[in-house]
N, CA, C and O atoms as a GROMACS GRO file, in nm:
protein
  480
    1MET      N    1   0.903   2.024   2.676
    1MET     CA    2   0.942   1.894   2.629
    1MET      C    3   0.816   1.818   2.585
    1MET      O    4   0.717   1.814   2.658
    2GLN      N    5   0.821   1.761   2.467
    2GLN     CA    6   0.704   1.689   2.416
    2GLN      C    7   0.691   1.554   2.484
    2GLN      O    8   0.788   1.488   2.518
    3LYS      N    9   0.568   1.518   2.500
    3LYS     CA   10   0.539   1.388   2.559
    3LYS      C   11   0.558   1.280   2.452
    3LYS      O   12   0.506   1.291   2.342
    4ILE      N   13   0.633   1.178   2.485
    4ILE     CA   14   0.656   1.069   2.391
    4ILE      C   15   0.534   0.978   2.391
    4ILE      O   16   0.494   0.926   2.495
    5ARG      N   17   0.477   0.961   2.274
    5ARG     CA   18   0.358   0.878   2.261
    5ARG      C   19   0.400   0.733   2.245
    5ARG      O   20   0.483   0.700   2.161
    6GLN      N   21   0.342   0.648   2.326
    6GLN     CA   22   0.377   0.507   2.316
    6GLN      C   23   0.297   0.441   2.205
    6GLN      O   24   0.180   0.472   2.181
    7MET      N   25   0.364   0.351   2.138
    7MET     CA   26   0.305   0.280   2.027
    7MET      C   27   0.249   0.147   2.075
    7MET      O   28   0.308   0.080   2.160
    8THR      N   29   0.135   0.109   2.020
    8THR     CA   30   0.082  -0.023   2.050
    8THR      C   31   0.157  -0.125   1.967
    8THR      O   32   0.229  -0.090   1.874
    9PHE      N   33   0.139  -0.251   2.001
    9PHE     CA   34   0.205  -0.357   1.926
    9PHE      C   35   0.158  -0.360   1.781
    9PHE      O   36   0.238  -0.383   1.691
   10LEU      N   37   0.029  -0.335   1.757
   10LEU     CA   38  -0.023  -0.337   1.622
   10LEU      C   39   0.035  -0.223   1.539
   10LEU      O   40   0.066  -0.242   1.421
   11GLN      N   41   0.052  -0.105   1.598
   11GLN     CA   42   0.114   0.006   1.526
   11GLN      C   43   0.260  -0.025   1.495
   11GLN      O   44   0.309   0.003   1.385
   12PHE      N   45   0.330  -0.083   1.591
   12PHE     CA   46   0.470  -0.121   1.570
   12PHE      C   47   0.479  -0.222   1.456
   12PHE      O   48   0.565  -0.210   1.369
   13PHE      N   49   0.391  -0.321   1.457
   13PHE     CA   50   0.390  -0.422   1.351
   13PHE      C   51   0.357  -0.357   1.217
   13PHE      O   52   0.415  -0.395   1.115
   14GLY      N   53   0.267  -0.262   1.214
   14GLY     CA   54   0.232  -0.192   1.091
   14GLY      C   55   0.349  -0.114   1.034
   14GLY      O   56   0.375  -0.120   0.914
   15TYR      N   57   0.422  -0.041   1.119
   15TYR     CA   58   0.538   0.033   1.072
   15TYR      C   59   0.650  -0.061   1.028
   15TYR      O   60   0.720  -0.034   0.931
   16LEU      N   61   0.666  -0.172   1.099
   16LEU     CA   62   0.765  -0.271   1.059
   16LEU      C   63   0.731  -0.330   0.922
   16LEU      O   64   0.819  -0.348   0.838
   17ALA      N   65   0.603  -0.361   0.901
   17ALA     CA   66   0.559  -0.412   0.771
   17ALA      C   67   0.576  -0.307   0.662
   17ALA      O   68   0.612  -0.341   0.549
   18LEU      N   69   0.552  -0.181   0.694
   18LEU     CA   70   0.570  -0.073   0.597
   18LEU      C   71   0.715  -0.064   0.552
   18LEU      O   72   0.743  -0.059   0.433
   19ILE      N   73   0.806  -0.062   0.647
   19ILE     CA   74   0.949  -0.053   0.614
   19ILE      C   75   0.994  -0.176   0.537
   19ILE      O   76   1.066  -0.164   0.437
   20LEU      N   77   0.953  -0.294   0.581
   20LEU     CA   78   0.991  -0.417   0.514
   20LEU      C   79   0.934  -0.424   0.372
   20LEU      O   80   1.004  -0.466   0.279
   21GLY      N   81   0.810  -0.382   0.354
   21GLY     CA   82   0.749  -0.383   0.222
   21GLY      C   83   0.818  -0.289   0.125
   21GLY      O   84   0.839  -0.323   0.009
   22ILE      N   85   0.854  -0.170   0.173
   22ILE     CA   86   0.926  -0.075   0.087
   22ILE      C   87   1.064  -0.129   0.052
   22ILE      O   88   1.108  -0.115  -0.062
   23LEU      N   89   1.132  -0.191   0.148
   23LEU     CA   90   1.263  -0.249   0.119
   23LEU      C   91   1.253  -0.363   0.017
   23LEU      O   92   1.336  -0.373  -0.073
   24ILE      N   93   1.152  -0.448   0.031
   24ILE     CA   94   1.136  -0.559  -0.062
   24ILE      C   95   1.104  -0.508  -0.202
   24ILE      O   96   1.159  -0.557  -0.300
   25GLU      N   97   1.015  -0.410  -0.212
   25GLU     CA   98   0.982  -0.355  -0.344
   25GLU      C   99   1.102  -0.282  -0.405
   25GLU      O  100   1.124  -0.290  -0.526
   26GLY      N  101   1.180  -0.213  -0.324
   26GLY     CA  102   1.301  -0.148  -0.374
   26GLY      C  103   1.402  -0.249  -0.424
   26GLY      O  104   1.464  -0.229  -0.529
   27TYR      N  105   1.420  -0.357  -0.348
   27TYR     CA  106   1.510  -0.464  -0.390
   27TYR      C  107   1.462  -0.526  -0.522
   27TYR      O  108   1.544  -0.555  -0.609
   28ALA      N  109   1.333  -0.544  -0.536
   28ALA     CA  110   1.278  -0.603  -0.658
   28ALA      C  111   1.304  -0.514  -0.779
   28ALA      O  112   1.330  -0.564  -0.889
   29LEU      N  113   1.298  -0.383  -0.760
   29LEU     CA  114   1.323  -0.292  -0.871
   29LEU      C  115   1.471  -0.286  -0.909
   29LEU      O  116   1.503  -0.266  -1.026
   30LEU      N  117   1.560  -0.304  -0.812
   30LEU     CA  118   1.703  -0.294  -0.839
   30LEU      C  119   1.766  -0.426  -0.881
   30LEU      O  120   1.868  -0.425  -0.951
   31ASN      N  121   1.709  -0.539  -0.841
   31ASN     CA  122   1.766  -0.670  -0.870
   31ASN      C  123   1.700  -0.730  -0.994
   31ASN      O  124   1.589  -0.782  -0.986
   32HIS      N  125   1.768  -0.723  -1.105
   32HIS     CA  126   1.720  -0.776  -1.234
   32HIS      C  127   1.581  -0.724  -1.269
   32HIS      O  128   1.486  -0.802  -1.277
   33PRO      N  129   1.568  -0.593  -1.290
   33PRO     CA  130   1.435  -0.539  -1.324
   33PRO      C  131   1.380  -0.601  -1.452
   33PRO      O  132   1.453  -0.617  -1.550
   34GLY      N  133   1.253  -0.633  -1.450
   34GLY     CA  134   1.187  -0.692  -1.567
   34GLY      C  135   1.191  -0.843  -1.570
   34GLY      O  136   1.130  -0.903  -1.659
   35SER      N  137   1.261  -0.908  -1.476
   35SER     CA  138   1.268  -1.054  -1.475
   35SER      C  139   1.152  -1.112  -1.394
   35SER      O  140   1.086  -1.040  -1.319
   36LEU      N  141   1.130  -1.242  -1.409
   36LEU     CA  142   1.023  -1.307  -1.334
   36LEU      C  143   1.052  -1.307  -1.184
   36LEU      O  144   0.960  -1.294  -1.103
   37SER      N  145   1.179  -1.321  -1.146
   37SER     CA  146   1.211  -1.318  -1.003
   37SER      C  147   1.187  -1.179  -0.944
   37SER      O  148   1.148  -1.166  -0.828
   38SER      N  149   1.211  -1.075  -1.023
   38SER     CA  150   1.182  -0.939  -0.979
   38SER      C  151   1.031  -0.922  -0.958
   38SER      O  152   0.988  -0.860  -0.861
   39GLY      N  153   0.951  -0.976  -1.050
   39GLY     CA  154   0.806  -0.969  -1.035
   39GLY      C  155   0.757  -1.044  -0.912
   39GLY      O  156   0.667  -0.997  -0.842
   40ASP      N  157   0.818  -1.159  -0.886
   40ASP     CA  158   0.779  -1.236  -0.767
   40ASP      C  159   0.816  -1.161  -0.639
   40ASP      O  160   0.739  -1.159  -0.543
   41ASP      N  161   0.935  -1.100  -0.638
   41ASP     CA  162   0.975  -1.022  -0.521
   41ASP      C  163   0.882  -0.902  -0.501
   41ASP      O  164   0.847  -0.867  -0.388
   42MET      N  165   0.842  -0.840  -0.611
   42MET     CA  166   0.751  -0.726  -0.604
   42MET      C  167   0.616  -0.768  -0.547
   42MET      O  168   0.554  -0.693  -0.471
   43PHE      N  169   0.569  -0.887  -0.583
   43PHE     CA  170   0.443  -0.939  -0.528
   43PHE      C  171   0.454  -0.953  -0.377
   43PHE      O  172   0.362  -0.917  -0.303
   44GLY      N  173   0.566  -1.007  -0.330
   44GLY     CA  174   0.586  -1.021  -0.186
   44GLY      C  175   0.585  -0.887  -0.115
   44GLY      O  176   0.524  -0.874  -0.008
   45GLY      N  177   0.652  -0.787  -0.173
   45GLY     CA  178   0.651  -0.654  -0.114
   45GLY      C  179   0.513  -0.592  -0.113
   45GLY      O  180   0.476  -0.523  -0.018
   46ALA      N  181   0.436  -0.616  -0.220
   46ALA     CA  182   0.300  -0.561  -0.227
   46ALA      C  183   0.209  -0.624  -0.122
   46ALA      O  184   0.125  -0.555  -0.063
   47VAL      N  185   0.226  -0.752  -0.098
   47VAL     CA  186   0.145  -0.819   0.006
   47VAL      C  187   0.180  -0.764   0.144
   47VAL      O  188   0.092  -0.740   0.226
   48VAL      N  189   0.309  -0.744   0.169
   48VAL     CA  190   0.352  -0.690   0.299
   48VAL      C  191   0.299  -0.547   0.316
   48VAL      O  192   0.259  -0.510   0.426
   49LEU      N  193   0.300  -0.467   0.210
   49LEU     CA  194   0.245  -0.332   0.219
   49LEU      C  195   0.094  -0.334   0.240
   49LEU      O  196   0.040  -0.247   0.310
   50ALA      N  197   0.025  -0.431   0.181
   50ALA     CA  198  -0.118  -0.444   0.206
   50ALA      C  199  -0.144  -0.476   0.353
   50ALA      O  200  -0.241  -0.428   0.411
   51LEU      N  201  -0.058  -0.556   0.414
   51LEU     CA  202  -0.070  -0.583   0.558
   51LEU      C  203  -0.043  -0.456   0.638
   51LEU      O  204  -0.112  -0.428   0.737
   52ALA      N  205   0.055  -0.379   0.594
   52ALA     CA  206   0.086  -0.253   0.665
   52ALA      C  207  -0.033  -0.160   0.662
   52ALA      O  208  -0.062  -0.093   0.762
   53VAL      N  209  -0.104  -0.153   0.549
   53VAL     CA  210  -0.223  -0.068   0.539
   53VAL      C  211  -0.327  -0.111   0.641
   53VAL      O  212  -0.389  -0.027   0.706
   54SER      N  213  -0.346  -0.240   0.654
   54SER     CA  214  -0.450  -0.287   0.745
   54SER      C  215  -0.414  -0.262   0.892
   54SER      O  216  -0.503  -0.243   0.975
   55PHE      N  217  -0.285  -0.264   0.925
   55PHE     CA  218  -0.245  -0.240   1.063
   55PHE      C  219  -0.228  -0.092   1.096
   55PHE      O  220  -0.230  -0.054   1.213
   56LEU      N  221  -0.212  -0.009   0.994
   56LEU     CA  222  -0.198   0.135   1.016
   56LEU      C  223  -0.325   0.208   0.974
   56LEU      O  224  -0.318   0.317   0.917
   57HIS      N  225  -0.440   0.150   1.001
   57HIS     CA  226  -0.567   0.206   0.957
   57HIS      C  227  -0.603   0.336   1.028
   57HIS      O  228  -0.688   0.410   0.978
   58ASP      N  229  -0.542   0.366   1.140
   58ASP     CA  230  -0.578   0.487   1.212
   58ASP      C  231  -0.484   0.605   1.180
   58ASP      O  232  -0.491   0.708   1.246
   59ARG      N  233  -0.401   0.591   1.082
   59ARG     CA  234  -0.309   0.696   1.039
   59ARG      C  235  -0.381   0.796   0.950
   59ARG      O  236  -0.494   0.771   0.908
   60PRO      N  237  -0.318   0.911   0.920
   60PRO     CA  238  -0.381   1.011   0.833
   60PRO      C  239  -0.414   0.956   0.693
   60PRO      O  240  -0.350   0.863   0.645
   61LEU      N  241  -0.514   1.017   0.631
   61LEU     CA  242  -0.565   0.972   0.501
   61LEU      C  243  -0.456   0.972   0.394
   61LEU      O  244  -0.448   0.877   0.317
   62GLY      N  245  -0.376   1.074   0.389
   62GLY     CA  246  -0.271   1.082   0.287
   62GLY      C  247  -0.171   0.968   0.297
   62GLY      O  248  -0.131   0.912   0.196
   63ARG      N  249  -0.131   0.934   0.418
   63ARG     CA  250  -0.036   0.824   0.439
   63ARG      C  251  -0.097   0.692   0.394
   63ARG      O  252  -0.029   0.609   0.333
   64LYS      N  253  -0.224   0.670   0.425
   64LYS     CA  254  -0.289   0.547   0.382
   64LYS      C  255  -0.296   0.538   0.231
   64LYS      O  256  -0.273   0.431   0.174
   65LEU      N  257  -0.327   0.650   0.165
   65LEU     CA  258  -0.336   0.649   0.019
   65LEU      C  259  -0.200   0.622  -0.046
   65LEU      O  260  -0.194   0.555  -0.149
   66VAL      N  261  -0.093   0.674   0.012
   66VAL     CA  262   0.040   0.648  -0.043
   66VAL      C  263   0.076   0.500  -0.029
   66VAL      O  264   0.130   0.441  -0.123
   67ILE      N  265   0.047   0.441   0.085
   67ILE     CA  266   0.077   0.299   0.105
   67ILE      C  267  -0.008   0.213   0.011
   67ILE      O  268   0.042   0.116  -0.046
   68ILE      N  269  -0.134   0.249  -0.006
   68ILE     CA  270  -0.220   0.175  -0.099
   68ILE      C  271  -0.168   0.189  -0.242
   68ILE      O  272  -0.169   0.092  -0.318
   69ALA      N  273  -0.122   0.308  -0.279
   69ALA     CA  274  -0.068   0.328  -0.414
   69ALA      C  275   0.058   0.244  -0.436
   69ALA      O  276   0.074   0.184  -0.542
   70LEU      N  277   0.147   0.238  -0.337
   70LEU     CA  278   0.268   0.156  -0.351
   70LEU      C  279   0.233   0.008  -0.362
   70LEU      O  280   0.293  -0.064  -0.442
   71SER      N  281   0.139  -0.037  -0.282
   71SER     CA  282   0.098  -0.176  -0.289
   71SER      C  283   0.032  -0.208  -0.424
   71SER      O  284   0.058  -0.313  -0.482
   72THR      N  285  -0.052  -0.119  -0.471
   72THR     CA  286  -0.119  -0.138  -0.599
   72THR      C  287  -0.018  -0.142  -0.714
   72THR      O  288  -0.031  -0.224  -0.805
   73LEU      N  289   0.081  -0.054  -0.710
   73LEU     CA  290   0.184  -0.055  -0.813
   73LEU      C  291   0.265  -0.185  -0.810
   73LEU      O  292   0.305  -0.236  -0.914
   74GLY      N  293   0.288  -0.238  -0.691
   74GLY     CA  294   0.358  -0.366  -0.680
   74GLY      C  295   0.279  -0.479  -0.743
   74GLY      O  296   0.335  -0.561  -0.816
   75PHE      N  297   0.150  -0.484  -0.714
   75PHE     CA  298   0.066  -0.588  -0.776
   75PHE      C  299   0.059  -0.570  -0.927
   75PHE      O  300   0.060  -0.667  -1.002
   76GLY      N  301   0.052  -0.444  -0.972
   76GLY     CA  302   0.049  -0.417  -1.115
   76GLY      C  303   0.179  -0.458  -1.183
   76GLY      O  304   0.175  -0.515  -1.292
   77TYR      N  305   0.292  -0.431  -1.121
   77TYR     CA  306   0.422  -0.472  -1.175
   77TYR      C  307   0.429  -0.623  -1.188
   77TYR      O  308   0.472  -0.676  -1.291
   78PHE      N  309   0.386  -0.693  -1.084
   78PHE     CA  310   0.385  -0.840  -1.086
   78PHE      C  311   0.300  -0.891  -1.202
   78PHE      O  312   0.341  -0.981  -1.275
   79THR      N  313   0.182  -0.834  -1.219
   79THR     CA  314   0.092  -0.879  -1.324
   79THR      C  315   0.151  -0.852  -1.462
   79THR      O  316   0.144  -0.937  -1.551
   80PHE      N  317   0.209  -0.734  -1.480
   80PHE     CA  318   0.264  -0.701  -1.611
   80PHE      C  319   0.385  -0.789  -1.645
   80PHE      O  320   0.400  -0.830  -1.760
   81ILE      N  321   0.470  -0.817  -1.547
   81ILE     CA  322   0.588  -0.901  -1.572
   81ILE      C  323   0.545  -1.041  -1.613
   81ILE      O  324   0.608  -1.103  -1.698
   82HIS      N  325   0.439  -1.092  -1.554
   82HIS     CA  326   0.397  -1.230  -1.583
   82HIS      C  327   0.306  -1.241  -1.705
   82HIS      O  328   0.304  -1.347  -1.768
   83THR      N  329   0.232  -1.137  -1.739
   83THR     CA  330   0.139  -1.148  -1.852
   83THR      C  331   0.178  -1.063  -1.972
   83THR      O  332   0.141  -1.097  -2.085
   84HIS      N  333   0.252  -0.956  -1.952
   84HIS     CA  334   0.286  -0.859  -2.057
   84HIS      C  335   0.162  -0.804  -2.125
   84HIS      O  336   0.164  -0.772  -2.244
   85ALA      N  337   0.055  -0.794  -2.050
   85ALA     CA  338  -0.072  -0.743  -2.104
   85ALA      C  339  -0.115  -0.622  -2.020
   85ALA      O  340  -0.139  -0.634  -1.900
   86TRP      N  341  -0.123  -0.506  -2.084
   86TRP     CA  342  -0.161  -0.384  -2.013
   86TRP      C  343  -0.304  -0.390  -1.961
   86TRP      O  344  -0.332  -0.339  -1.852
   87LEU      N  345  -0.393  -0.453  -2.037
   87LEU     CA  346  -0.533  -0.459  -1.995
   87LEU      C  347  -0.546  -0.530  -1.861
   87LEU      O  348  -0.612  -0.479  -1.770
   88TRP      N  349  -0.485  -0.648  -1.848
   88TRP     CA  350  -0.495  -0.722  -1.722
   88TRP      C  351  -0.425  -0.650  -1.608
   88TRP      O  352  -0.468  -0.656  -1.493
   89THR      N  353  -0.317  -0.582  -1.641
   89THR     CA  354  -0.245  -0.506  -1.539
   89THR      C  355  -0.331  -0.394  -1.484
   89THR      O  356  -0.339  -0.376  -1.362
   90ILE      N  357  -0.395  -0.320  -1.572
   90ILE     CA  358  -0.479  -0.208  -1.528
   90ILE      C  359  -0.602  -0.258  -1.452
   90ILE      O  360  -0.638  -0.202  -1.349
   91LEU      N  361  -0.666  -0.363  -1.502
   91LEU     CA  362  -0.784  -0.418  -1.435
   91LEU      C  363  -0.750  -0.470  -1.296
   91LEU      O  364  -0.823  -0.445  -1.200
   92LEU      N  365  -0.638  -0.542  -1.284
   92LEU     CA  366  -0.600  -0.593  -1.153
   92LEU      C  367  -0.562  -0.480  -1.058
   92LEU      O  368  -0.596  -0.485  -0.940
   93ALA      N  369  -0.493  -0.379  -1.108
   93ALA     CA  370  -0.454  -0.267  -1.023
   93ALA      C  371  -0.577  -0.193  -0.970
   93ALA      O  372  -0.582  -0.155  -0.853
   94ILE      N  373  -0.675  -0.173  -1.055
   94ILE     CA  374  -0.799  -0.107  -1.011
   94ILE      C  375  -0.871  -0.193  -0.907
   94ILE      O  376  -0.921  -0.141  -0.807
   95ALA      N  377  -0.877  -0.323  -0.931
   95ALA     CA  378  -0.945  -0.413  -0.837
   95ALA      C  379  -0.873  -0.416  -0.702
   95ALA      O  380  -0.938  -0.412  -0.597
   96ILE      N  381  -0.741  -0.422  -0.703
   96ILE     CA  382  -0.664  -0.425  -0.577
   96ILE      C  383  -0.681  -0.294  -0.502
   96ILE      O  384  -0.702  -0.294  -0.381
   97ALA      N  385  -0.673  -0.182  -0.573
   97ALA     CA  386  -0.689  -0.052  -0.507
   97ALA      C  387  -0.828  -0.039  -0.446
   97ALA      O  388  -0.843   0.008  -0.333
   98ALA      N  389  -0.930  -0.081  -0.519
   98ALA     CA  390  -1.066  -0.074  -0.466
   98ALA      C  391  -1.082  -0.164  -0.344
   98ALA      O  392  -1.146  -0.125  -0.246
   99PHE      N  393  -1.024  -0.282  -0.349
   99PHE     CA  394  -1.033  -0.374  -0.236
   99PHE      C  395  -0.963  -0.316  -0.112
   99PHE      O  396  -1.019  -0.320  -0.002
  100LEU      N  397  -0.842  -0.263  -0.130
  100LEU     CA  398  -0.770  -0.207  -0.016
  100LEU      C  399  -0.841  -0.085   0.041
  100LEU      O  400  -0.845  -0.066   0.162
  101ILE      N  401  -0.896  -0.002  -0.046
  101ILE     CA  402  -0.972   0.114   0.002
  101ILE      C  403  -1.094   0.070   0.080
  101ILE      O  404  -1.127   0.129   0.182
  102TYR      N  405  -1.162  -0.033   0.032
  102TYR     CA  406  -1.279  -0.084   0.102
  102TYR      C  407  -1.240  -0.144   0.237
  102TYR      O  408  -1.307  -0.119   0.338
  103VAL      N  409  -1.133  -0.221   0.240
  103VAL     CA  410  -1.090  -0.287   0.364
  103VAL      C  411  -1.048  -0.184   0.468
  103VAL      O  412  -1.082  -0.196   0.586
  104VAL      N  413  -0.976  -0.083   0.426
  104VAL     CA  414  -0.927   0.016   0.521
  104VAL      C  415  -1.037   0.111   0.564
  104VAL      O  416  -1.031   0.166   0.674
  105GLY      N  417  -1.135   0.131   0.481
  105GLY     CA  418  -1.246   0.218   0.517
  105GLY      C  419  -1.215   0.365   0.496
  105GLY      O  420  -1.253   0.449   0.577
  106ILE      N  421  -1.147   0.395   0.388
  106ILE     CA  422  -1.111   0.535   0.361
  106ILE      C  423  -1.237   0.618   0.341
  106ILE      O  424  -1.238   0.737   0.373
  107ARG      N  425  -1.340   0.558   0.289
  107ARG     CA  426  -1.465   0.631   0.267
  107ARG      C  427  -1.517   0.692   0.397
  107ARG      O  428  -1.564   0.806   0.399
  108GLU      N  429  -1.508   0.616   0.506
  108GLU     CA  430  -1.552   0.668   0.635
  108GLU      C  431  -1.467   0.786   0.679
  108GLU      O  432  -1.519   0.882   0.736
  109ASP      N  433  -1.335   0.779   0.654
  109ASP     CA  434  -1.246   0.890   0.689
  109ASP      C  435  -1.283   1.016   0.613
  109ASP      O  436  -1.283   1.126   0.669
  110ILE      N  437  -1.315   1.000   0.485
  110ILE     CA  438  -1.350   1.116   0.404
  110ILE      C  439  -1.480   1.178   0.454
  110ILE      O  440  -1.490   1.301   0.464
  111HIS      N  441  -1.579   1.095   0.484
  111HIS     CA  442  -1.707   1.148   0.533
  111HIS      C  443  -1.690   1.211   0.671
  111HIS      O  444  -1.755   1.310   0.702
  112ARG      N  445  -1.605   1.154   0.754
  112ARG     CA  446  -1.584   1.207   0.888
  112ARG      C  447  -1.516   1.343   0.883
  112ARG      O  448  -1.552   1.434   0.959
  113SER      N  449  -1.417   1.358   0.796
  113SER     CA  450  -1.345   1.485   0.790
  113SER      C  451  -1.410   1.583   0.692
  113SER      O  452  -1.361   1.696   0.678
  114HIS      N  453  -1.516   1.544   0.626
  114HIS     CA  454  -1.582   1.630   0.529
  114HIS      C  455  -1.635   1.758   0.595
  114HIS      O  456  -1.638   1.863   0.531
  115SER      N  457  -1.676   1.749   0.718
  115SER     CA  458  -1.729   1.868   0.785
  115SER      C  459  -1.619   1.969   0.814
  115SER      O  460  -1.649   2.086   0.838
  116ASP      N  461  -1.493   1.926   0.812
  116ASP     CA  462  -1.381   2.018   0.837
  116ASP      C  463  -1.335   2.088   0.710
  116ASP      O  464  -1.258   2.184   0.719
  117TRP      N  465  -1.378   2.044   0.594
  117TRP     CA  466  -1.334   2.103   0.468
  117TRP      C  467  -1.403   2.237   0.447
  117TRP      O  468  -1.515   2.258   0.492
  118LEU      N  469  -1.336   2.324   0.378
  118LEU     CA  470  -1.393   2.455   0.345
  118LEU      C  471  -1.490   2.440   0.228
  118LEU      O  472  -1.461   2.369   0.132
  119HIS      N  473  -1.601   2.506   0.237
  119HIS     CA  474  -1.698   2.502   0.130
  119HIS      C  475  -1.702   2.639   0.063
  119HIS      O  476  -1.715   2.741   0.131
  120PHE      N  477  -1.690   2.642  -0.066
  120PHE     CA  478  -1.692   2.767  -0.140
  120PHE      C  479  -1.820   2.781  -0.216
  120PHE      O  480  -1.839   2.881  -0.285
   0.00000   0.00000   0.00000
């Protein structure tokens, strides 16, 4: 029988924010896609997902990258709906992704697990 691992409050809050952020972004995509209210809802979901990333910082690298990608896409959707300019959308998405990666410290995870990678 496997031992059940207890979750800390911060991990619970992180998973709750993850689920809520995905639900909000899903609702934004299904409720009047392309409208200003959809963009505003997407912004809210992206902010909640950014919070989830910060509270789930000790999770595997792949999971963190997926959450960062979802949050970045949400911010990009919001920017495109409000400006209709691809340039600003791409620049903001790159800036948000870089900021979230810096805040979470993915670079440290990559360097830490680098010794486990196979070298050819």
